[in-house]
N, C-alpha and C positions, 0 to 999 in steps of 0.2 A: 442245528444244535442249540439247546436252550441255554440262556445266559445264567451265570451263577447267581444265587440268592444270598445276599449278605445282610445280616442284622447289625444295625448301628445302635449301640447302647451308650447314650451320652445325654446328660441333663443340661449341658450348655447349648441352648437353642441355636446360637450363631454357629458354633462349631459343628453341631450335628447337621445343620443345613448345608454347610460347606462340604462336609464329607459326603452327604447325599448327592449333591451336585457333581462333585468330582468323580464319584463312583458311577454316577449316571453317564457321564461323558465316556467312561470306559466300558459302557454297555453292561454294567452290573445291575441287577434288580435289587432294590434296597427297601428296608423298612426301619423306622426309628422307634426305639423304646427309651423313655426318659427317666424311668426308675427301675429298681431291682425287681420288684414284683411283676411288673409288666414284662420285663426282659425274660425272667424265668418262665413265665407263662408262654411267651412266644417261642422260646427255645425248645420247650417241651411239647408244643402242640403243632409246630410247623417244621418243615424240612429246610435246613440251611446248609449252604456250602461253606460258610465261614461267618464268624461273628467278631465284631470289634467291640470290646467290653471295657468301658471306663471303670476304674476302681472306685472312685469317689462319686457314688450316685445315691439318691434317696431310697428309703424303704428297706432295701437290702443292699449291702455293699457289693461291688463287683466280685470280690473274692468269695463272698457268701453265695452269690449266684453261681459262680464257677464251681464251688464245692458241691452244691446241690445238683447242678446239671451233670457233673461228671459221674454221679451215682448211676445214671441211666444211659449216658452217651459218652463213650470214650473216643469217638471218631471225629466229630465236627471240630475243625480248627478254630481256636480262640486266640485272638491277639489282644492283649491287654493294653489299654490306654491309660496313662497316669501322669499327673502333674508332679508327682513326687519322684525325686531322683534318689531314692533310698534303696539300698541293696535288699533290705528286709522285704519290701513289697514285691520286688522282682522275684526273689527266692521263693517267697510264699506262693506267689502266683504260679510259678513253674512247678513247685511241689504239688499244687492242687490240680495240675493238669493243663495249664495254659501252654500253648505251642510257641508263643513269642510275646514280646512286649515292646512298646515304643513310648518314649517319654515326651510329654508335651513341654514346650512347643516342638513340633516336628515338621519336616518338609513333606508335603503331600507326595512328592515323587518317591521318597523313601518308603512311605507307607504303602503306596501302590506296588512298589517292587516286592515288598514283603508279602503282600496279599497274593501276587502272582506266584511267588515261590510256594506258598502253602496250598494254593489251589492246584498247582501242578502235582504236588505231593499227594494231595487228596484224591486227584483223579486216578492215581495209580492204586489207591486203596478202595476203589469203588467196586469191589467184589468180595464176596464172603465164601470161604471154602471150609468145609468140615468133612474130612474123609472123602467119600464119593459124592457128597452134596456140594453143588456149586450154584451160587446166585450172582448174577450180574446186576448190580444196583442201578446201572444206567438204563438197561433195556428191560429189566425185571424178568429176565429169563432165569428159570429154575431147572436144574438138571440133577439127577442122581445117576452116577455112572454115565451111560450114554443115553439114558431115557429122559426126554424133556417132559416136565411136569407142568400142567396148567393149574394155576391157583386163582381163586377169587381175590379181589383186593384185600378183604379182611383176612383171609388165610395167609396171603403174602405178608401183610403187616405183622401178623402173629409170628410167622416163621422168622422174619427179620429180627424181631425183638428177642426171640429165643436165641438166635445165632449170635447176636451182638452181646449176649450175656451168657455165653457158654460156661458150664460148670457152676452156675449160680441158680439156686432154687428160687423160682418166681412164684409168688402166691397168686391166687385168682384175682385178688384185689389189685395187685400190681399190674397184672396183665390187662385187667379192665381199664385201669387208669391210663396206661401207656398205649394200648391198642384201640380201645373203644372211646377213650376220652373222658375228661372230667365231668361232662354233662350227661353221661350214661347212667340211668337210674334203674335199669332192668336187673334181672336175676344174674348172679355171678355164675350160675350153671351154664350160661352161654359159652363160657370158656371151655368147659368140658366137651360141649358139642363141637366146637371148632378144633379142639385138640384131636378129637376123633376123626374129623374130616381130614386134618393134616396127616394123621397116621395112615389113613387109607391111601393117601397119595404118596407120602414120603417113605413109609416103612413097610407097608403090607407085603410087597413082592421081594423083599430083601431079608437076608438072614440077620444082619445087624440092625437093631432097632435104635434109632437116634433119640427119639422123644421119650423121656423117662418120667414116670409118675413117682413123686415123693409123697407117700401116703400121709394124709393129714396136713400137708403143707401146700404142695402145688406141683409145678412141672419144671423140667430143665432139659437142655440138650447137652450131652457130654461131649467134650472136645475129642475128636477122633483124629486129629492131625499129628499127635505125638506117637 
């Protein structure tokens, strides 16, 4: 079983190194970001099981990073690290989508315990279900009803992003940015091509069509669980 990947967002080099060492002892894979812009880029372009996010960091504040990241990802657990013992920061962070917070200075044992709690909770959420459609995020297995569906890596990534944003109309530009990446400079029509591929595999042999076209805007998957 692969070890969890944890992003450490902390500009105090001594603290970030201590955190990296302690998490390494617990067999977590880690990477450090020392400012808000780097943190947001890593959060949006890599898969993380959890992030430790300091509020007071350069470039973009931790709260601003959190606000921007939660626009596209509601799942990844975020624990805020802050030197401020102020209710306002804690409330603001929780309102923006943080899962937890811990105030500096803290005992590493307490932080490790909180990390374990959130990783256990996250492991229970590692599946996506929408009506008859089921995706196991650990094994990448995709099924509709009893039919197992084989997807290419790009088709899978596109489906996951649509499912994580059910009932939200996503433009071609958003899909290019999140699925193909910031460095993709090709034609946005590639989205239409891959949506067609997905429809052939997900919708073609079923009465209910999950992938919807919103003319002049983009695509969405409607929530079928209600």
